N, C-alpha and C positions, 0 to 999 in steps of 0.2 A: 096184130091178130094176134090170137091167144097160142100162146106155143107150149102143145100137151108133150111132155116126155115122161117116158115110164121110166121107173126105179128098174136097172136090170139090166137094159137094152142099151142097144148103142142110139146116141143123137145125132142124125146127118143132116144138117140144115145149110140150107143154098142160098146166099145172099150175091145178089146182082145189083151193084151201085149204077143208079141212072142217074146218079147226080155229075156235077161238073167238078166235083172236090173229092177228095178219098173222103171214104167213110170206115166203118167199123160198128159193129156190135158189143158191146162190153157188158158180159152177165153176172148181176149181186147174186151172191149166196151159192152161187152151182159150185163145186167141185169139180174143178176140171184143168186140163193141162195150162201152164201159162202162154203159149202160142196159140190158145183158143181162146183167151181172157180179152181179145178185140181194147188191148190201151196201144192206138199207134205211137212210137217210137222207143217204149220198154219192150214187151216182147211179143210185139206183132207192128206187120210193117203197113198196114190199113187195107183197105181196097180200093184200087185206084176207078175211076170214070169209065165205066165201062164193066169193067170184070166181074168176072163172080169167082166168089169165096165159097169155100166148105168148111165149114165149124165141123167139126165131128169129135166128138167126145163119147166117155163109157157116163152113162147116167147112176149114181150113183146113192143120191139120198132123195127122199118124196119132199114135197112141201110146196108155199107160192114164193116166187120168186121173181124179180123183173130185170129187163133189160133195156140198154137203149144206147145211144151212138156214143161213142165216147172219140169226137173228132171234131174239130172247129169250132166248138158250141153250139155242135147241132143239138141238142138233148136243150137246151130253150130253146130251140126253134119248133118245139114238139117233136123230135124223131125217138118215142121213145114208146115201148110196149110194159 
């Protein structure tokens, strides 16, 4: 899905993991806190199966960016937006 964020507002994105493995969302190009960057094992624990994680960060710039999973090769399986 397309995620539309507005500069100057706070992004609040709830992600429920319905997979049988850990997942995450890694945001390309967005300026955000490291804990919201979605790289498991670096600055983020990952979203365990059945859990919901809330990505929450200020939107401080405009533009077009993309995001994808950064877990277990999921981006190669088509898990990106």
